[in-house]
N, C-alpha and C positions, 0 to 999 in steps of 0.2 A: 620474645619474638626472635625469629631467625631468618636467614636468607634461604631461598628456595632455589635449588639447582637441578636442572634436567640435562642429562648427557646421553647422546646417541640413542635416543628413545625410538624404538621400533614397536608399533602396536597395530593390530588389525583385527577384523572380525571374520575374515576368511583367508584365502591364500594370498590376496594382495594386501600389503600393509597400508594403513591409513596415515600413520606417522612413520616417516622414513629416515630415521637417524636424526631426530630433532634435538637441538641444543637450545637451552633457554636458562636465563638466570634472573631472579628477582631479588635485588639487594634488600637487606633488612630495613623495614620501615618505609619502603617505597610502594607506590601503587603502579602496577604494570597493566596495561590494556593489551589483550591479545585480539588483534583485528584481522578479519579476513572474510572472504565470501563464503556462502553456504557450501559445505562439502570439502572445505580445506583442512578439517581436522580439529577445529577449535573445541567442539563438544567432546570429542574423544580425548583430547588432552586434559580437559577438565575432569572427566570421569577417571582417568588414570591417576591424576593428582589426588582426587578424593578417595581413591581406593576401591572404586566400583568396577575397574577393569584391569586385568593383569597385563604385564608387559612381555614382549617376546625377547627383547634385549635392550640394553641401555640401563640407565639408573635414574631414580628420583631420590634426591637427598634434601632433607630439611635440617639446616645446621649441620651437626655432625652425625645425624641419624640417617641411615639408609631406609627409605620407606618402601622401595620397590626396585628389584632387578630380576634377573632370570631365576634366582633361587630364593628371593625374599618377597613377601607380600604382607605388609603390616595392614591389618583390617582397618576399615574406615574409622571405627570408634576409638582406635588407639593412635591415630596419626596426629592428633592435636591440630586439626584443620577445621575451620568453620566454613559453612556454606550458606550463601544467600541465593535461593533459587529464583527463577523468572517470576513466578507468582509467590507471594509471601509464604504460602504453605503453612499458615499458622494453625494451631489446634483450635477449632471453633468453640470447644467446650471450656477452654481455659481463658482466664483474663489476660490482659496485656502483661501484667507482672508475672502471671503463671507461665506464659509463653517464654518470656525472657529468661526466667529462672529455671526452666524445665531441666536443663542439663547440669545444673549446679547441685552440689551437696546441700542438704537442708540448712546447715548452719550459714552457708554463704547466701542463701535466699533471704536471710533475715538480717544481714550485717550492713545493709545499705547499698550493696552492689547493684541490685536491680534498679533502684532509684537513681543511682549514679549514671547507669547506662542510658536510662530513659531521658535523663537530662542531657546527656551527650548527644543523643539523636533528635533532640528537640521535642520530646514528648513528656516532659515533666508534668506530673499530675494525672497521667493517663493510665496508671497502673491498674485501676479497678474496672476499666472499660473492657468490653468484649470485642473480639475481632470484627464482628458484624457491624459495630458502631463506628468503625474507622473507614477513612477513605483509602483508596489504593495506595497512595503515597505514604500514608501513615502506617499501613500494614507493612510496607517495605522497610520503613524505619524500624519497626518492631523486629522484623526478620534480621536486620543488621545488628540490632542490640542483642538478639538471641545468639547470633553467630559470634559476637565479641565476648559474651558473658564468660565462657570458660578460659579466657585469655589464650586463644589459639596461636600457634606459630604462624599460620597463614590463614587469610580469609579469601575464599573463592566466591566470585559473583558471576552468575550465569545470566547475562542480559537482564539485570534486575529492573531496568527502567522501560523495557520494550512495550509493556501493556499500558503505560500512562500517557495522558495527552501531552502535547508539546510543551506548554507552559509549565506544567507540574514536573515534567521530565527535567527541564533545565534547572529548576529550583532544587529538586531532590539530588541531582548530580552534584551540585555545588555543596549541598549540606553533607552528603555522604563523603565527599572528598575531605571536607573539614573535619568530620568525625573520625575518619580513619587516621588522618594526620595527628589529631589530638590524642588518639589512643596509641599512636606509634605503631600502627598495624602494618605488617607486610601483607599486601593484597594483590590479587590477580582478578582482573575484570575481563570477561569474554564478551565481545560485541562484534556486530557487523556494521555499526554506525560510526562512520569516520569522524563526524563532528564530536561524538561522545568520547571516542578514544583520544583525539587530539586535545579536547578541551578539559578532560578530567585527569588523565594519567600523568605520572611523572616520567614514565617510559612507555614506549609503544613497540610491540612486536607484530610485524605484519606477516601473517602466515599465507603460504601458497603451496598447494599440493603436498601437504604433510610436512613442510619444512618452514623454518623462519627465514623469510626473504630479507628482512632487515629488522634490526633492533636498535633503538636510539631514542633520544628525547623527541617530543612531538615536533618541535621546530625543525630538528634535523631531518626527521622523516618527511616533512612537507617540503622543505626548501632544498634538501640534498638527498633525494631518493636514490636508492641503490641501483635501480634500473627503471626502464620505462613502465614495466608492469606495476611496480610500486607507485610510481608517479601518477599513473592513471587511476589507481585505486583510491589514493588518499585525498583526492581533491579534484575539482573541475580543472580542465586543461584545454588549451588550444594547441593543436599539433599540426605540423606540416612535414611531409616528406621533403628532404632537403639534402644539401651537401655542405660540408664545412671545410674551410681552409684557413689555417693559421689563426684559429679562434674566432672566425666570423662565418656566419651561415647566411645563405641566400634564402629569403622567404617572401611570400606575397606582401608581407608587412615591411619589406625593406631588408637591408643588410643588418643582421642582429649580432651583437657580440655574444659568444657562448663562454661558459665559465672555464672550460678547459681548452687548452690549445690543441685542438684536434683537427684532423683532416679526413675526408672521405664521406661516403653516403650514410644517411641515418635519419633520425627523426628529431626535429626541433620542437621543444615544448615551452610554452609560456602560460602563466596562470591568468585567468580573466581579469584579476585586479591589477595586472601589469598593463592592461590595455586602457589607454586614456582617450576619451572622446573629446574633441575640441576643434581648434582651427589648424593645428599642426599635424603633419603626418600624411598617411596614405588616404586618398579619397575613398569614401564609403557611403552607402545608403542605409538608413535605419529601417530594418524590416519589421522589428517589433520591440516593445519594451515591457519587461516583466517586473512589476513593482512588488517588493517583498516587505515594505515597511521601513526597516532600518537601512536597506540598500535596494538596488535594482540591477537587473541584467538587461543589457542592451544587445540585441541581435543585429549584427551588421553584415552587409554584403559588399565585398570589395569590387573594384572595377573588373577584375577577371572572373567574377562569379564566386570566389572563395567566401565562405561564410565563417564568421568568427563571433565570439561573444565577449563583451566587456562587463566587468562588475564595478558599479559605481556606488559611492556612499550617498545616502539621502535621496532627495528627489532627482530623477534623471534629468539631464540638461537638454535632452532631445526628445522628439516624438516620432512615431512611425511615419515614414515617408521623407523625413529630413535628409538632406545631403550634408555630410559632415566629414570629419577626418579622424583617423585613429593612429596613435603612435604607441610604441612599447617603451616602458621604462625599465631600467635594470637589464641584467643579463638573462639570456635564455638558457635552458638546459638542452643538452645535445646527447642523444643516445645512438650509438652505432647500431645498425640493424633494426630489428623490430621488437615488439613486446616480448618479455620473458615469460 
């Protein structure tokens, strides 16, 4: 396994570049999620890393090997990179074992490697089955085993859970993370699902307009976003136009401490889980309650008409029409100006 490094990458399909000097690093043995909205360049980045699209400038390096720059283009089959596509894309005429061992030399198909990989992805004993006999989640597990079979330097995953139902998605995400770590794989997951990126990856790169807006651990991305644009993209938020002075901002929820000692006009942001409904705080009326099972969202209207939302664990303590109070715990984030 090796670390993957991208430096100053410029790539496009026409005169306007899609990737505009992008820098990115995936340390050896880590799982990095590339998160971003449609059109930000995620798929283009994946195609460049896989060797399916040339670069205009910049460099892609795997360990000490240059895979791509202005004068170098190592073809996909020589890059030592495994790919797990959105749909498993298994060969329908081959067994599970045949699919996993497809890219291996004949000797390695017989030395127990295929069975070892199937056990790693939770499919021990499935080797003789055909793809049509498998569920969608099982097919994705086979695709992962196939990608890992030749011991690639990096595994690329292109939204591999997007076609699965919610309960299966959660289970498979956890199992894939466990399998990748057990294998010691360096991996890159492309997704537009914030929950998936924050819940599965060791590191998250948030892309915007062909660049990496922020790279860091999931907790850092969520709790200390680089700018308002990142903050709004990676989770639910309650925002107010406000002004701050000496580390305190004036908001409809009262005077809130902000993390940096800043002054001036900007935007205050708190997460819904910071808003607590009860007897203390600013008076509010409950407009609606959205029950999600493990938690609930309480939609509130403050006295001045401002609407906010609170995220509460378990059964909600209020019902629509109730008069209650809401307070903020912890510090708020403050961003000068508007979204980036």
